[in-house]
C-alpha positions in Angstrom: 25.9 29.6 -40.7 25.2 31.2 -37.4 21.5 31.4 -38.2 21.3 27.7 -39.0 23.1 26.8 -35.7 20.8 29.1 -33.7 17.8 27.7 -35.5 19.0 24.1 -34.8 19.6 24.9 -31.1 16.1 26.5 -30.8 14.5 23.5 -32.4 16.4 21.1 -30.1 15.4 23.2 -27.1 11.7 23.2 -28.2 11.8 19.4 -28.7 13.3 18.9 -25.2 10.6 21.2 -23.6 7.8 19.4 -25.5 9.1 16.0 -24.5 9.3 17.0 -20.9 5.8 18.5 -20.9 4.3 15.4 -22.5 5.4 13.3 -19.6 2.7 13.7 -17.0 3.9 15.8 -14.1 1.2 14.2 -12.0 2.3 10.7 -12.6 2.3 8.8 -9.4 4.2 5.6 -8.7 2.0 3.0 -7.0 3.6 1.6 -3.8 4.7 -2.0 -4.0 5.4 -4.3 -1.1 9.2 -3.8 -1.7 8.9 0.0 -1.6 6.8 0.5 1.6 8.3 3.2 3.8 8.7 1.2 7.0 9.8 4.2 9.1 6.5 6.0 8.3 4.5 2.9 9.2 6.3 2.3 12.4 5.4 5.9 13.5 1.7 5.0 13.2 1.6 2.2 15.8 -1.4 2.3 18.2 -3.7 4.1 15.8 -7.3 3.4 16.5 -10.2 2.8 14.2 -11.9 5.9 15.5 -9.1 8.1 14.1 -10.2 8.1 10.5 -7.4 10.3 9.2 -4.6 8.2 10.8 -6.1 4.9 9.6 -6.5 6.4 6.1 -2.8 7.6 6.3 -1.7 4.0 7.1 -3.7 2.6 4.2 -2.2 5.2 1.9 1.3 4.2 2.9 0.7 0.5 2.3 1.0 -1.2 -1.1 -1.6 0.1 -3.6 -2.3 3.1 -1.3 -2.3 5.5 -4.2 -5.4 3.7 -5.6 -7.6 3.8 -2.5 -11.1 4.8 -3.6 -12.8 4.6 -0.2 -12.4 3.5 3.3 -15.2 2.4 5.7 -14.5 2.0 9.4 -17.9 1.1 10.6 -18.2 -1.7 13.2 -14.5 -1.4 14.1 -13.6 -3.1 10.8 -11.4 -1.6 8.2 -12.9 -1.9 4.7 -10.7 -0.6 1.9 -12.0 -0.2 -1.6 -9.4 0.2 -4.4 -10.2 1.8 -7.7 -9.1 4.4 -10.2 -9.9 7.9 -9.1 -9.8 10.8 -11.5 -7.1 13.3 -10.6 -5.1 10.8 -8.6 -2.1 10.9 -11.0 -2.5 7.1 -11.6 -3.3 6.3 -15.2 -5.7 3.4 -16.1 -2.7 1.6 -17.7 -0.7 1.9 -14.5 -3.6 0.8 -12.4 -4.4 -2.3 -14.5 -0.7 -3.2 -14.9 -0.2 -3.0 -11.1 -3.3 -4.8 -9.9 -4.1 -7.2 -12.7 -0.7 -8.5 -13.9 -1.6 -12.1 -13.5 0.7 -12.6 -10.5 -2.0 -12.3 -7.8 -0.7 -8.9 -6.7 -4.1 -8.0 -5.4 -4.1 -11.0 -3.0 -0.5 -10.5 -1.9 -1.2 -6.8 -1.2 -4.4 -7.6 0.7 -2.6 -10.1 2.9 0.3 -7.8 3.5 -2.0 -4.9 4.3 -4.0 -7.1 6.7 -0.9 -8.0 8.6 0.2 -4.4 9.0 -3.2 -3.1 9.9 -3.5 -5.8 12.6 -0.1 -4.7 14.0 -0.8 -0.9 13.8 -4.5 -0.7 14.6 -5.0 -2.7 17.8 -8.8 -2.2 18.0 -9.7 -3.2 14.5 -11.8 -6.4 14.6 -11.3 -7.3 10.9 -10.1 -6.2 7.5 -11.8 -6.2 4.1 -10.1 -5.3 0.8 -12.1 -4.9 -2.4 -11.0 -4.3 -5.9 -13.0 -4.9 -9.1 -15.1 -7.7 -7.7 -12.2 -9.4 -5.9 -12.6 -9.3 -2.1 -10.6 -10.5 0.8 -12.1 -10.6 4.3 -10.1 -11.6 7.4 -10.6 -11.2 11.1 -8.1 -10.0 13.6 -8.2 -13.4 15.1 -7.2 -15.1 11.9 -4.3 -12.7 11.4 -3.1 -12.9 15.0 -3.4 -16.7 15.1 -1.1 -17.0 12.1 1.4 -14.4 13.4 1.5 -16.0 16.8 2.2 -19.4 15.3 4.9 -18.0 13.1 6.6 -15.7 15.7 7.3 -16.8 19.2 8.1 -13.2 20.1 4.7 -11.8 18.8 4.3 -8.5 20.8 1.5 -7.1 22.8 -0.1 -5.0 20.1 -0.9 -2.2 22.6 2.8 -1.8 23.4 4.0 0.8 20.7 7.7 0.2 21.2 7.4 -3.6 21.2 5.4 -3.4 17.9 8.0 -1.1 16.3 10.8 -3.5 17.3 8.8 -6.5 16.1 8.2 -4.9 12.7 11.9 -3.9 12.3 13.1 -7.3 13.3 10.6 -9.3 11.2 9.8 -7.2 8.2 11.3 -9.8 5.7 9.3 -12.6 7.2 6.1 -10.5 7.3 6.6 -9.9 3.6 7.1 -13.6 3.0 3.8 -14.3 4.9 1.9 -12.3 2.2 3.7 -13.9 -0.7 1.8 -15.9 -3.3 3.4 -19.2 -2.1 2.4 -18.7 1.5 -0.8 -16.6 1.8 -1.3 -17.7 5.4 -4.9 -16.7 5.9 -6.7 -18.7 3.2 
């Protein structure tokens, strides 16, 4: 009887270990608009296009940041290309479910990311986001025009503290600006 119990416990332990090992340890959750870490973003105010690693860090902390395939900062424009990178911890199924779910997540993320890049990178002249043939190009002027129309208290983007306070105070409305219903920069 003891042998059967020990054998059963060993089999159960092996099944648990195998189940745990079959779940990818590298599995990465792709950041959604709702799960952006605002505290991290607010720390990156007054980042400049010339600081490649900081701009890249901002992009990685924005929605879809785990799927950034490349970034080009030439001409003081921020061009982000999203794609599936081997070894990123993001599966093809996750990638496709996230970006191509039929709810225009790509456009919403692009608008959202443009808003935050305009606030955090004051010398960027424009923003371009590319994924699988879909592209969004907006200029700083387009983004700022819309933000200034929407917010009477739009800050001087060179004032770090004012930008941080603006983001904290208006994060819900900024999220709404990127929503499918609004998409202000069309």
